[in-house]
Each structure stands twice: as C-alpha cells, then as structure tokens.
C-alpha positions, 0 to 999 in steps of 0.5 A: 929616241922619243919617236921609237918609244911611241912606236913600240907600244903602238906596234904591240897593240896592232899586233894583238889586234891582228891576232884577235882578228885572225882568231875570230875569223878562224872561229867564225869560219867553222870546222874544215871537216866533220865525222858522221856515223849512222846505221849501215842497213836502213834502206832506202835511207842508207845501205851498202850495195853489192860492192860494199859502197854506202848508198841511199837518201842520207848519203846523197843529202850529206854529199849535197851538204858537203857541197853547200858548206865546203866542209869535208864530210867523212861518212861511216856506217855500222851496226846501230848499237856499235855506232852509238857506242863509238859516238859516245866514245868521241870517235865521231862528231855527228850521229844520224838516223837517231830517234830523240828519247828522254834517255838520249837527251842526256847525251846529245843535242838534236837538230830539228826532225827531218823524217817521220818514221812509223814503228808498227808491230809485224806478225804472221798472218796466221796469228790473230789478236795482236794490236798493241804492246799489251797483246805481245805478252807470251810471244817472243818478239824480235828487234834490233839492238840499241833501237828506241823500240826496245826501250819502249817495249821494256817500258810497257812490260814486254821483256821476252825479246830476241835482239839482232844487230840489224833489221835485215837479220830480224827479217831473215829469221822471220823468213826462216820461221824462227820468229813470228812477231817483230818490231822494226821501223816500217820503211826498213821492214817493207824493204826487207820483207819485199827483198826476201819475198815474204811480204804477203806472209805478215801483217802490221798493227797500228804504229806502236810508236811514231818516231822522227829521224834527227841528227845529233851532236854531243851534249853542249856542242852548240857551234857544231849543231849550228853548223850542221843545221845551217848546212842543211838549211842551204839545201832547197826543198826541191833538192831534197825532194829530188833525192827522195824521189830518186830512192823512193820511186824505185827502191821500194815496191809497195802498193802506192802508185808512183806519183813523184815523177814530174819530168819524163826524161828525168824520171827515165834517167833516174829509173835507168840508173836505179835499174842499173844499180839494182841489177848489179845488186840483184846479180850479185845476190842471185850469184850468191844464192845460185851458189847456195842452191847449187851447194844445197842441190849437191847435198840433196843429191848426195843424201838422195844417193846415200838413202837410195843405196841404203834402202837398196842394201836392205835385203827385205822388200821396202816401199814408200807411198805418199799421203794418197797411198800412191807409190813413191818408190821401192828398193831392189828387193821389192822389185825382185820379190814382186817381179816388177820395177820402180818405174812400173809402180811409180805413181800407182796405187795398190788397186793398179797392181794387186787383185781387188780383194787384196787391194782393198785390204791393203788400202784399208790398212794404209788409210788407217795408218795415215789417219792414226800416224805411228807404226803398224805391224800385221801378218798377211799373205801375198803373191810374189812375182812367180805366183807363189803365195807367201806368208809375210809380216808388214812393218809400216810407219808414217812420216811427216812433211816439212809442215809437220803434217802426215806426208806418207808411209814407208813399209817393209815386207818380211817373208816368214814362209820359211820361218813358219815352215821351219816352225811347223817342221819343228813342231812335227819333229817334236810331235814325232819324238813324243809319239816315238817315246810314247810308242817306245814306252808302250813297247816296253810295257807290251813286251813285259806284259806279254812275257808275264802273260806267257808265263801264266798261260804256260801254267794254264796250257800245261795243266790243261794238256796234262789233265786232257792226257789223264782222263778218258777221251770220252769223258764229259769234261774233255769238251770243256778242257778243249775249249779252255785250251783253245781260249788259252791258245788265242790268248797266246796269239794275243801276247805274240801280237804284243811281242810283235808290236814291241819288236820282240816277236819270233822271226825266222828270216829267209829270202822270199818273194813278196808276190809269191807269198801273197799268191800262196795265201790268196785263198786264205785272204779271200776268206777274211773279207765278206762277199760284198767286197772284191779283192783285186790282186795286182802283183809284180812277179819280177820282184827282187827278193827280200829278207823277211819272216814269211809268217810275220809278213803273212800276219801283216798282209792279213791285218791290213786286208782285215782292216780294209774290209772293216773300213768298207763294212757292209757296203760293196767295195774293192780292196786292191792289193799290189806289189812292186819295186821302185825308187823312193825319194827322201821326202816320201820315206820321211812320211813313214810312220816309223821313227827310223827313216829309210834313206832314199833308194830302191825298195820292194813295196806292198800296197793295200788300197780300199774304197772304205770310209777313210780316216780323219787326222785325229784317227790317223794320229792314234792308228798305231796306239796299242788297244786303240780301235774304232770297232766295238769288238776289236782288240786294237792290236792289229795295226800295232803288231803291223808296225812292230813287225815292219820295224823289226824288218827295218822297213817303212810304213806309209798311210794316206787317208781322208774321210770318204776317200778310202785309205792307202797303206804301203809297206816298204821293205829293203832288198835282200843283200846276201853279202851282208849279215842280217841283224835277225838270226835265222836260227839259234846255234845249238851246241851239239858237241856232246852228241854222245847222250849219256842215258844214265843221266836221266835227271832233268833240273827244272829252274824257274822262279814261278812255282806253278811253272815248275810244277807243270814242267815237272809233271810233263817231264815225269810223264815222259819218264824223266826224274826231276830236280827243281830250283826256284832261283839261280843260286839254288840251281847251282847248289843243286847242280854241284851236289848232284851233277853226276845224275843231271843230264839236262837243265830246263832254265828260265831266262828271267829270274830275280837275282841271278838271271838265265845268262848268269846261271848258264855261264856258271853251269858251263864253268862247272861242267862245260858239256852240260846241256841247257834248254832255255825257256822264256816268255820272250822270242828267240830273237830277243834272247839269242843276242844275249846267248850268242856264242855261249853254246846254248843247247836249245830254246823253247818259248812259253807257253809251250805244249806237252808235245812241243816240250817232248820234241825238244827233250827227245832231240836233246836227250836222244830219248825214245818212248 
C-alpha cells in the first residue's frame, strides 16, 4: 500500500517532465511550413513566364532554402501594393523584395540586406537638365504604387506623380509616349526597356536612392526571423552565385561583358536552358503581338478601303501629295478629268505631268501651303484630258504626320467653267433685258414725239400749201414757200423714221422677192455711195418670197448701204450686198439684236458687208440707240429705223464687227406662208355700204383738239367747195352732229384727243347714224390705228401731215365730188 503511494507522485512527475520535453522539442524544431509573398514582376529576381509560372533568382533561392531547412515554402507573388496590404492582414509569414524604410520599421522586423538596388531617374533622351528630385518640378513622374521611391519623391516635394501597379506598366506607357520621366528600380527598368525595344530612347541620372532588398516578418516575430536567416545561412556563397549567374548571364542584355561563366559546359547548359525558356516566352509574346498586328493591319486595311471608297465617291477631282510635293494618289474623278490613272502619277511631281509654266505656278502654291500650314483657295485655269481649258478653283489643306510635322497636302478641284458661263449668260440676259426695256421706253417716247410732230407739221404744211395756192406763181415769196414745204417734208420723213423705230410706221404688206427688190433699186443704191467705193451684188434669184413692205425694206437696204459707205469714208473700199436662203441654227439666231428671238429654221437673208473701219464693242452696244451717231452731221436715226422695221416684220438682225476688220450686217426674214393670216394688214377695210352719195349733204364736220389743225383743215375743205362745222372735243362733236346731222355728209375725225378719243366718238356716231362716213386722221400710221378700228366700218384713213392734194383725193373718193 505504501509502495503504491510512493509510485503515484513519481508517475505524475515523470509525466510532466515528458510533456515539457515534447513541448521544448517541438518549439526548437520550428514551423513545418511558411508562406512567402513578393512582387510578381521584378525581373530577373522574380517574374512569371509565358505559362504564368513564377521564375527568377528569388524563386530559386527560396527553393534551395526549402531543401536546406526541410520547411515547406508556399511562394505567392502579386502587385506590390497588394502584397504589402495582405502581409499586413496576416495572410503571409514573410515578405521579400522589400526596402527598409523608417515607416516600414514600425510594422516589420528585417533580415540583413542581401541585394543592393540603384533607383535612378529615367528620362527621354531629348530632355536635358534632369539630375535629381529638385529638377523634376513641372514634370509628370511615373512610379509603381507602394514603392519606396514614391515616399522619397513626396518627401522631396515631387507630388505630380502617375502611379501604376507594376514596373512593366510604367515602361509600357513610356513606350507609348504617354510619360517621359519615371523612377523605377534599375534592374527591372533595364529589363523592361530592353524587352520593349526602347532602351536607346532613355537616359538615366545618378541614383535618386540606393536601396537594399530585405526579407521581413511581422514586428516581434523574432523566432521566425531567426528561422529565415538561419536557412539562408546554410546556403553557400557559391550556390548563391550560381543562381545569380544563371539569371544575370542570360536574361538581361546590357553593355557589360559576361564574366560569370567559369565552366564552359555548365555555361553552355545554362545558356541552352535559358534560351529554351526565353524562346518559349518570346514565342508566346510574338504570337500575341502577331495577332495584335494582324488585327491592326486588318483595321488599317478596312480604314484604307473606307477612305478610298469615300474619296472615289466625291464627284470632284481630289489628289494628295507628300511633303516633297509628289503625288501619293487621287480619286476616280481626278483620273477622268485629266485622262490619267493613279499609277501614272504616283511618285511624280507636277513638273512631270504639266507644262513648265503651269507647273511652276502650281508648285509655288504647294510650297507656300506646306511652309504655312492651313488651307488654301485660289482660282486658276487647267487643261483637262481632252485639251480643253477649264476654269477651276483649287481647295487645298495641309495634313500632319504621326510626329505632328507637316506630312503633305490634300486638294480638290472645282470646275467652275459652266458656273462662270451661266453667270455670264445671266449677266448678258440681264443686260439684254435692260437694253430691251430701254429701247421699249425709247420706242414709246419716239412714237409719241413723232405723233406730236406730225400734228405740228400738218399745220405747217397745210398752211404752206394754202399760201402757195393763194399767190401768183411768179410771186417772189413762192421760192421761200417751196423751200419751207421741202423742209417740212424732210421733217415728216424724220418723224416717219421715228415711227419706224417704234414699230408704228406705215406698212403695205405683200409677197415679194428680196433679190428682185434689190435689183430694181440698184441704180438708186449706187448713187448713195461715192465713186471710190465699189458696190458688189451677189444675189440669189431663186429666193422664196417673203411677206414685207417694199418701201420699208428699200429704206432698210438704203440705210445699211449708206452706213457701210460712211464707215469706209474717203478711202477706197468694197460694199458687198448678198441675198440667199438657208437653215439658221438657234445659237446663231440668239445673237439677234432684237429682243424676240426667231426659232431655228429656214429663212431668207440679206447681207451687207463692208471693208470699212469697223466698230468696237462699246459702239456696237449703242448702235441702235436713237440719236446715237459717230458722224458729226448724222441724226442717229438710220439704224434705229432699221431695227424698228425689222422688228415690225418679225425678223432678226445680226451684226459682226471689230475695229479695222469691217462690218457684216445680216437681215433675216421669215418665208411667206400664204395660208397664215399676216399680223400686219395690207389695207384698211373701207365701208362702202353707203355708196349712194347724197350730194345734198355737203357739210363736213372737222373734229380735232388742236385749233391750228382745225383751221387749216377748214381752209382746205372750203377751197374744195365744202361747208364745214368744227368741234374741239369728242363731246362737242356729238352735240354738233345731233343738232345738224341732216346736213353733215362726212366727219373728219382726229384719233387722239383728251376725254373721248377717236374710237369712242366713232362708235357713238355710228350709233346715232350707222351710214355716216368717217375719215380718220392721225399722226400714227394706219397699222397702229387699224387694230382699234378693225371691223367697225371705218370709211377711210389719212395720215398727218397730209397735203392739200392728198386730202382732196380722199374727199373725192368718199363724197363722189368732182371739181
């Protein structure tokens, strides 16, 4: 029993001792595994290959540490900022590739440093003056998130930072010219600069900071820190050097010679291994880049096809040139306009395809645009592929290349030939319209003046006739009266010319042969020209007839011959008068000086050609203006009358002339169409229903608002043996006629009067007595008044100014009077 009491305390003591030994042994043995985190993109220390596997110096060192210690090592790598965050969160035991800083000493316990790392400033080789942190003011500086260099830059006042998740991301944006300055650890920087082919684009400063790689554990975990340091202490220097030689000797290409391979076979084996790995990585990257390039090329091809289609769809010629003014291409409209192809002009300059004079002009314009980039618009003339000279407007603009420099120009050519022609035609039409309106106004003015002059001349001629009849034939004043009569007759001719210009002249229309008319008047025409001028007739005797007034056409020919003769002057010359018939096209007839243009067709023509001095354009524009003349003694109505007569005959008048080359004037008349009623009546229809003259009605009522005309008419009628009554207005005439209608056998009625005009009075007289005879008197021609009296039964017409014998004849025919 006592023995059992002794054994029991002893058992419990031994058990306690065993447990303590187990605990102590377990504690001294260390952990069975550890979790290590590090940066995942810091070549050659750590990086991922094409398959995503972690590789590098540190990965090989930790695997060797695992072998030396027997402790399983789980290595994780990620963005550096995330690695630090997760280490702080307790997800990992050890953090590698970390710099020791004052801030980090608060959170970690660090091993001894194992790798010196220079941290310089990298900058574009075109930038000067960067040497330290102070010189970075004003620049955007790229760096990696969570990097110790970020804290150093901020401490030195550099806060314009652009942060990225990895060093590789920083180098990528540098390659794309998005940043020009960055701070990256030198080993990683050299690796990625070489990888992306931009090593020669950047320079480096002296180190901004010299840091050291450490391994660290959480603050206060001394046992784990001891385990880590103890494990790396078991790795020999040669083993570490062999690992470094493996990666430094092949993964980083710089200017330093490779001096680390001592054993040829080992070097070759390592080299082949690295090349194999590197080849795998490159192949993966090349494949990726190839796909990217294929996509880019396909996009470029589609864009190029779209641009080509777009340019070819533009309906005006488009071309583009490089900075040396050589053609890069053109569109289809350009090829069609110049009669060439894009292949024929590609690489050529304007001197290769245009006459030198034009080429120099075009080239100077191109150089001016390239030296002063922007847009350029100017007018010029070019020859198209058919050799036609075209008016064009060049619209050009410069464009920039990928470096922002002037790369060339693009231009479009707008053919304005038709636009200019349309504008010229519009101005000509406007000018013709204004000219037509002016001539119409002048015609109305001329007709009114001629009418009033005829009234005045009627009083003059009538009184002169009466005076000549009342004095002996041998009286001394007879000569003066005769001269006054002749002057008045010339004045009457002048007014007739004015009426002809206004289209209100007297016409007797009949069918006639134009050549026969000229032959019949050839002798008279010859007398109108001096002996130094020859008249040459070239007449077509087989002409079809025209409907015209022979006297008016005779006046036209005489005026044209006279005008041609005066153009030759005192020099010797030739006037050629020709006739014929031919087909006229519309463009020729549109050149007519008359407002109304004839349609294309067959017409009879008369041409007067002279070898005189000719006329300039200014004279031609005023040729038909009334009272315009280039002769000191001329009245300026001859050509105006010609135009009025041709207008009244529904014809055309063509004039061609230039200084020193003579003048050609062509009269164009329509062919006679007998089945169509003519617009101009041949004669006035005379009402002869009251042929039974009642001689007992020997009173004639004279109706005129002009007292002088009434008086001279009364004197003439009384000399013929008639009794007269007078009225100064239409209203008075009707009153007198109602009072004394039984004795009135004839009414001499003026056409134009204030109040009731001739037509109104005539109609009122016919309503009072339908058989009353009315002799109409007017300063206008029979054609002008017949339209208003057509079908009303007018008995007769006499045009002012009329002579005594003319009035006597009309009265005899109407009153059956015999002296």
